[in-house]
C-alpha atoms as an extended CHARMM CRD file, in Angstrom:
* protein
*
       160  EXT
         1         1  MET       CA            -21.8060000000      -25.2160000000       60.3460000000  PROA      1               0.0000000000
         2         2  ASP       CA            -21.1980000000      -21.4690000000       60.4620000000  PROA      2               0.0000000000
         3         3  ASP       CA            -17.6090000000      -22.0810000000       59.3710000000  PROA      3               0.0000000000
         4         4  HSD       CA            -18.7990000000      -23.9100000000       56.2450000000  PROA      4               0.0000000000
         5         5  ARG       CA            -21.3210000000      -21.1970000000       55.4980000000  PROA      5               0.0000000000
         6         6  ALA       CA            -18.5740000000      -18.5560000000       55.7400000000  PROA      6               0.0000000000
         7         7  GLN       CA            -16.3930000000      -20.5740000000       53.3690000000  PROA      7               0.0000000000
         8         8  VAL       CA            -19.2480000000      -20.9270000000       50.8820000000  PROA      8               0.0000000000
         9         9  GLU       CA            -19.9670000000      -17.1970000000       51.0850000000  PROA      9               0.0000000000
        10        10  GLU       CA            -16.2810000000      -16.4300000000       50.5140000000  PROA      10              0.0000000000
        11        11  LEU       CA            -16.1620000000      -18.7740000000       47.5100000000  PROA      11              0.0000000000
        12        12  LEU       CA            -19.2880000000      -17.1680000000       46.0620000000  PROA      12              0.0000000000
        13        13  ALA       CA            -17.8160000000      -13.7020000000       46.5280000000  PROA      13              0.0000000000
        14        14  ASP       CA            -14.6030000000      -14.8240000000       44.7700000000  PROA      14              0.0000000000
        15        15  TYR       CA            -16.6750000000      -16.2870000000       41.9510000000  PROA      15              0.0000000000
        16        16  ARG       CA            -18.6410000000      -13.0430000000       41.5280000000  PROA      16              0.0000000000
        17        17  ARG       CA            -15.4130000000      -11.0010000000       41.4430000000  PROA      17              0.0000000000
        18        18  SER       CA            -13.9460000000      -13.3550000000       38.8310000000  PROA      18              0.0000000000
        19        19  ARG       CA            -17.0960000000      -13.1170000000       36.6970000000  PROA      19              0.0000000000
        20        20  GLU       CA            -17.0440000000       -9.3190000000       36.8540000000  PROA      20              0.0000000000
        21        21  GLN       CA            -13.3570000000       -9.2600000000       35.9390000000  PROA      21              0.0000000000
        22        22  LEU       CA            -14.0520000000      -11.5980000000       33.0050000000  PROA      22              0.0000000000
        23        23  ALA       CA            -16.9500000000       -9.3950000000       31.8400000000  PROA      23              0.0000000000
        24        24  SER       CA            -14.7260000000       -6.3340000000       32.1030000000  PROA      24              0.0000000000
        25        25  VAL       CA            -11.9920000000       -7.9350000000       29.9840000000  PROA      25              0.0000000000
        26        26  GLN       CA            -14.5590000000       -9.0940000000       27.4190000000  PROA      26              0.0000000000
        27        27  ARG       CA            -15.8760000000       -5.5340000000       27.1460000000  PROA      27              0.0000000000
        28        28  GLU       CA            -12.3180000000       -4.2550000000       26.6760000000  PROA      28              0.0000000000
        29        29  LEU       CA            -11.6330000000       -6.8550000000       23.9790000000  PROA      29              0.0000000000
        30        30  ALA       CA            -14.8630000000       -6.0410000000       22.1460000000  PROA      30              0.0000000000
        31        31  ALA       CA            -13.8850000000       -2.3560000000       22.1370000000  PROA      31              0.0000000000
        32        32  VAL       CA            -10.3830000000       -2.9120000000       20.7310000000  PROA      32              0.0000000000
        33        33  VAL       CA             -9.7010000000       -0.7510000000       17.6800000000  PROA      33              0.0000000000
        34        34  GLY       CA             -6.4740000000       -0.3250000000       15.7720000000  PROA      34              0.0000000000
        35        35  ARG       CA             -5.9300000000        2.6590000000       13.4700000000  PROA      35              0.0000000000
        36        36  ALA       CA             -3.1450000000        3.3460000000       11.0090000000  PROA      36              0.0000000000
        37        37  SER       CA             -2.4660000000        5.7310000000        8.1630000000  PROA      37              0.0000000000
        38        38  SER       CA              0.0230000000        5.4020000000        5.3590000000  PROA      38              0.0000000000
        39        39  PRO       CA              3.1250000000        7.6180000000        5.5810000000  PROA      39              0.0000000000
        40        40  ASP       CA              1.7240000000        9.9730000000        2.9340000000  PROA      40              0.0000000000
        41        41  GLY       CA             -1.7320000000       10.0110000000        4.5580000000  PROA      41              0.0000000000
        42        42  THR       CA             -3.5490000000        8.7440000000        1.4860000000  PROA      42              0.0000000000
        43        43  VAL       CA             -4.6980000000        5.4650000000        3.0870000000  PROA      43              0.0000000000
        44        44  THR       CA             -6.3210000000        5.0620000000        6.5100000000  PROA      44              0.0000000000
        45        45  ALA       CA             -7.4060000000        1.7320000000        7.9610000000  PROA      45              0.0000000000
        46        46  VAL       CA             -9.3910000000        0.8720000000       11.0710000000  PROA      46              0.0000000000
        47        47  VAL       CA             -9.3180000000       -2.6700000000       12.3900000000  PROA      47              0.0000000000
        48        48  GLY       CA            -11.7070000000       -3.8740000000       15.0790000000  PROA      48              0.0000000000
        49        49  ALA       CA            -11.7360000000       -6.7130000000       17.5570000000  PROA      49              0.0000000000
        50        50  GLY       CA            -10.3200000000       -9.9430000000       16.2350000000  PROA      50              0.0000000000
        51        51  GLY       CA             -8.4140000000       -8.1640000000       13.4800000000  PROA      51              0.0000000000
        52        52  LYS       CA            -11.4970000000       -7.5430000000       11.3460000000  PROA      52              0.0000000000
        53        53  LEU       CA            -11.1660000000       -4.6390000000        8.9150000000  PROA      53              0.0000000000
        54        54  ALA       CA            -13.8170000000       -2.1260000000        9.9540000000  PROA      54              0.0000000000
        55        55  SER       CA            -12.9920000000        0.7900000000        7.6910000000  PROA      55              0.0000000000
        56        56  LEU       CA            -10.7050000000        1.6800000000        4.8050000000  PROA      56              0.0000000000
        57        57  GLU       CA            -10.4260000000        5.2180000000        3.4920000000  PROA      57              0.0000000000
        58        58  LEU       CA             -8.5710000000        6.2340000000        0.3590000000  PROA      58              0.0000000000
        59        59  SER       CA             -8.0700000000        9.8860000000       -0.3990000000  PROA      59              0.0000000000
        60        60  GLU       CA             -8.4610000000       11.1210000000       -3.9540000000  PROA      60              0.0000000000
        61        61  LEU       CA             -4.7150000000       11.7170000000       -3.9900000000  PROA      61              0.0000000000
        62        62  ALA       CA             -4.1310000000        7.9940000000       -3.4520000000  PROA      62              0.0000000000
        63        63  TYR       CA             -5.2470000000        7.2580000000       -6.9990000000  PROA      63              0.0000000000
        64        64  ARG       CA             -3.0890000000       10.0420000000       -8.4460000000  PROA      64              0.0000000000
        65        65  ARG       CA              0.0830000000        9.3790000000       -6.4680000000  PROA      65              0.0000000000
        66        66  HSD       CA              0.2110000000        5.5940000000       -6.7450000000  PROA      66              0.0000000000
        67        67  ARG       CA             -0.0650000000        3.1000000000       -9.5330000000  PROA      67              0.0000000000
        68        68  PRO       CA             -2.6340000000        0.3470000000       -8.8160000000  PROA      68              0.0000000000
        69        69  GLU       CA             -0.0810000000       -2.2360000000       -7.6610000000  PROA      69              0.0000000000
        70        70  GLN       CA              1.6520000000        0.3340000000       -5.4320000000  PROA      70              0.0000000000
        71        71  LEU       CA             -1.6770000000        1.4070000000       -3.9520000000  PROA      71              0.0000000000
        72        72  ALA       CA             -2.6210000000       -2.2240000000       -3.3000000000  PROA      72              0.0000000000
        73        73  GLU       CA              0.6640000000       -2.7930000000       -1.4440000000  PROA      73              0.0000000000
        74        74  LEU       CA              0.1840000000        0.4390000000        0.5200000000  PROA      74              0.0000000000
        75        75  ILE       CA             -3.3120000000       -0.6880000000        1.5350000000  PROA      75              0.0000000000
        76        76  VAL       CA             -2.0150000000       -4.0800000000        2.6760000000  PROA      76              0.0000000000
        77        77  ARG       CA              0.7880000000       -2.4920000000        4.7360000000  PROA      77              0.0000000000
        78        78  THR       CA             -1.5760000000        0.0590000000        6.3060000000  PROA      78              0.0000000000
        79        79  VAL       CA             -4.1600000000       -2.5700000000        7.2340000000  PROA      79              0.0000000000
        80        80  ALA       CA             -1.3740000000       -4.7300000000        8.7080000000  PROA      80              0.0000000000
        81        81  ALA       CA             -0.1980000000       -1.7920000000       10.8290000000  PROA      81              0.0000000000
        82        82  ALA       CA             -3.7550000000       -1.2040000000       12.0750000000  PROA      82              0.0000000000
        83        83  ALA       CA             -4.1100000000       -4.9140000000       12.8650000000  PROA      83              0.0000000000
        84        84  ALA       CA             -0.8170000000       -4.8550000000       14.7830000000  PROA      84              0.0000000000
        85        85  SER       CA             -2.0760000000       -1.9020000000       16.8130000000  PROA      85              0.0000000000
        86        86  ALA       CA             -5.3260000000       -3.7260000000       17.6090000000  PROA      86              0.0000000000
        87        87  ALA       CA             -3.3870000000       -6.8650000000       18.5270000000  PROA      87              0.0000000000
        88        88  GLU       CA             -1.1940000000       -4.9020000000       20.9330000000  PROA      88              0.0000000000
        89        89  ASP       CA             -4.2870000000       -3.5270000000       22.6840000000  PROA      89              0.0000000000
        90        90  THR       CA             -5.6910000000       -7.0680000000       22.8340000000  PROA      90              0.0000000000
        91        91  TYR       CA             -2.4870000000       -8.3310000000       24.4770000000  PROA      91              0.0000000000
        92        92  LYS       CA             -2.6000000000       -5.4900000000       27.0180000000  PROA      92              0.0000000000
        93        93  ALA       CA             -6.2080000000       -6.2740000000       27.9580000000  PROA      93              0.0000000000
        94        94  LEU       CA             -5.4680000000       -9.9730000000       28.3370000000  PROA      94              0.0000000000
        95        95  SER       CA             -2.2690000000       -9.4940000000       30.3160000000  PROA      95              0.0000000000
        96        96  THR       CA             -4.2530000000       -8.0640000000       33.2320000000  PROA      96              0.0000000000
        97        97  VAL       CA             -5.9600000000      -11.4270000000       33.8350000000  PROA      97              0.0000000000
        98        98  LEU       CA             -3.3170000000      -13.9140000000       32.7260000000  PROA      98              0.0000000000
        99        99  PRO       CA             -0.5860000000      -15.3830000000       34.8970000000  PROA      99              0.0000000000
       100       100  ALA       CA              2.6800000000      -13.4650000000       34.5420000000  PROA      100             0.0000000000
       101       101  SER       CA              4.3360000000      -16.4060000000       32.7510000000  PROA      101             0.0000000000
       102       102  THR       CA              1.6730000000      -16.5550000000       30.0020000000  PROA      102             0.0000000000
       103       103  ASP       CA              2.4190000000      -14.7720000000       26.7450000000  PROA      103             0.0000000000
       104       104  PRO       CA             -0.8140000000      -13.0670000000       25.5730000000  PROA      104             0.0000000000
       105       105  ALA       CA              0.3560000000      -13.1380000000       21.9350000000  PROA      105             0.0000000000
       106       106  ALA       CA              0.9390000000      -16.8920000000       22.0970000000  PROA      106             0.0000000000
       107       107  LEU       CA             -2.4280000000      -17.3810000000       23.7490000000  PROA      107             0.0000000000
       108       108  VAL       CA             -4.2240000000      -15.4200000000       21.0180000000  PROA      108             0.0000000000
       109       109  ALA       CA             -2.2590000000      -17.2900000000       18.3360000000  PROA      109             0.0000000000
       110       110  GLY       CA             -3.3080000000      -20.5820000000       19.9050000000  PROA      110             0.0000000000
       111       111  THR       CA              0.2400000000      -21.6660000000       20.6820000000  PROA      111             0.0000000000
       112       112  ALA       CA              0.4880000000      -20.9960000000       24.4280000000  PROA      112             0.0000000000
       113       113  ASN       CA              2.0980000000      -23.8680000000       26.3280000000  PROA      113             0.0000000000
       114       114  LEU       CA              2.2640000000      -26.0100000000       23.1960000000  PROA      114             0.0000000000
       115       115  GLN       CA              5.1830000000      -27.5370000000       21.3630000000  PROA      115             0.0000000000
       116       116  PRO       CA              5.5660000000      -26.5570000000       17.6680000000  PROA      116             0.0000000000
       117       117  ALA       CA              4.5350000000      -30.0540000000       16.5340000000  PROA      117             0.0000000000
       118       118  GLU       CA              1.2110000000      -29.5540000000       18.3090000000  PROA      118             0.0000000000
       119       119  TYR       CA              0.2150000000      -26.4220000000       16.3810000000  PROA      119             0.0000000000
       120       120  GLU       CA              2.1570000000      -26.4680000000       13.1130000000  PROA      120             0.0000000000
       121       121  VAL       CA             -0.0060000000      -26.6310000000       10.0320000000  PROA      121             0.0000000000
       122       122  ASP       CA              0.3190000000      -29.7400000000        7.8970000000  PROA      122             0.0000000000
       123       123  ASP       CA              0.2340000000      -28.4120000000        4.3270000000  PROA      123             0.0000000000
       124       124  THR       CA             -1.0340000000      -31.7390000000        3.0030000000  PROA      124             0.0000000000
       125       125  GLU       CA             -4.2890000000      -31.5920000000        4.9860000000  PROA      125             0.0000000000
       126       126  THR       CA             -7.0300000000      -29.2200000000        3.8290000000  PROA      126             0.0000000000
       127       127  VAL       CA            -10.6920000000      -28.6530000000        4.5350000000  PROA      127             0.0000000000
       128       128  ASP       CA            -13.4490000000      -28.1100000000        1.9720000000  PROA      128             0.0000000000
       129       129  LEU       CA            -12.5850000000      -24.4330000000        1.5700000000  PROA      129             0.0000000000
       130       130  GLY       CA             -8.9320000000      -25.2370000000        0.9310000000  PROA      130             0.0000000000
       131       131  ARG       CA             -7.7100000000      -23.7360000000        4.2060000000  PROA      131             0.0000000000
       132       132  PRO       CA             -5.0010000000      -25.5500000000        6.1740000000  PROA      132             0.0000000000
       133       133  VAL       CA             -6.0610000000      -27.3530000000        9.3170000000  PROA      133             0.0000000000
       134       134  ARG       CA             -4.1770000000      -28.1180000000       12.4820000000  PROA      134             0.0000000000
       135       135  ARG       CA             -2.9960000000      -31.6360000000       13.0660000000  PROA      135             0.0000000000
       136       136  ARG       CA             -4.5430000000      -33.3980000000       15.9860000000  PROA      136             0.0000000000
       137       137  VAL       CA             -1.9260000000      -34.5570000000       18.4140000000  PROA      137             0.0000000000
       138       138  ASP       CA             -3.0420000000      -37.8250000000       19.9520000000  PROA      138             0.0000000000
       139       139  ASP       CA             -1.2330000000      -38.2220000000       23.2310000000  PROA      139             0.0000000000
       140       140  ASP       CA             -3.5940000000      -40.9240000000       24.4540000000  PROA      140             0.0000000000
       141       141  GLU       CA             -1.8650000000      -44.1920000000       23.5790000000  PROA      141             0.0000000000
       142       142  ASP       CA             -4.6950000000      -46.2680000000       25.0420000000  PROA      142             0.0000000000
       143       143  ASN       CA             -7.3560000000      -44.6320000000       22.8810000000  PROA      143             0.0000000000
       144       144  GLU       CA             -7.9950000000      -47.7280000000       20.7720000000  PROA      144             0.0000000000
       145       145  GLN       CA             -8.3850000000      -49.8840000000       23.8610000000  PROA      145             0.0000000000
       146       146  ARG       CA            -10.9720000000      -47.4940000000       25.3210000000  PROA      146             0.0000000000
       147       147  GLU       CA            -13.2730000000      -47.7960000000       22.3240000000  PROA      147             0.0000000000
       148       148  SER       CA            -16.5360000000      -49.4130000000       23.3640000000  PROA      148             0.0000000000
       149       149  TRP       CA            -18.0570000000      -52.3650000000       21.5510000000  PROA      149             0.0000000000
       150       150  LEU       CA            -20.9110000000      -50.1050000000       20.4430000000  PROA      150             0.0000000000
       151       151  ASP       CA            -18.5250000000      -47.6620000000       18.7840000000  PROA      151             0.0000000000
       152       152  SER       CA            -16.8400000000      -50.5850000000       17.0170000000  PROA      152             0.0000000000
       153       153  GLU       CA            -20.1960000000      -51.8360000000       15.7290000000  PROA      153             0.0000000000
       154       154  LEU       CA            -21.1020000000      -48.3870000000       14.3700000000  PROA      154             0.0000000000
       155       155  ILE       CA            -17.7280000000      -47.9980000000       12.6790000000  PROA      155             0.0000000000
       156       156  ASP       CA            -18.0030000000      -51.4500000000       11.0950000000  PROA      156             0.0000000000
       157       157  ARG       CA            -21.4620000000      -50.6040000000        9.7270000000  PROA      157             0.0000000000
       158       158  ARG       CA            -20.2270000000      -47.3600000000        8.1700000000  PROA      158             0.0000000000
       159       159  VAL       CA            -17.2920000000      -49.1010000000        6.5180000000  PROA      159             0.0000000000
       160       160  ARG       CA            -19.4800000000      -51.7410000000        4.8350000000  PROA      160             0.0000000000
């Protein structure tokens, strides 16, 4: 009995260490910030966790040096650079807890361990807001046979 108790205690200790490591990584991810400035220093962007734009600063010179379309392109490039910086910090934080063979960028993109057909966007399918959706890959060939009689009844009622 003491042997089982020791095993349970060891498992609980492992669980607590894993939870603390997970909490630590979550804190790191929440604190991720990417910063970038345009080459001429007229645009500065700060991107937070998840790639969300947190701050955008335009100097007064930005309006004088650039035509509107040039300034818009400069803003887009600067925000993209800040997002890339934040993404790199995200990948670094995740790599400490992922197996060595797992690509953090693929994991964040939602493509880790998947074949392209499983995550490619089907341009013909859209949701209410007009955004593309991912195709559902049904690898369960017996799915129709597993449907219960109750599910069939409910489906038939909805169709009528």
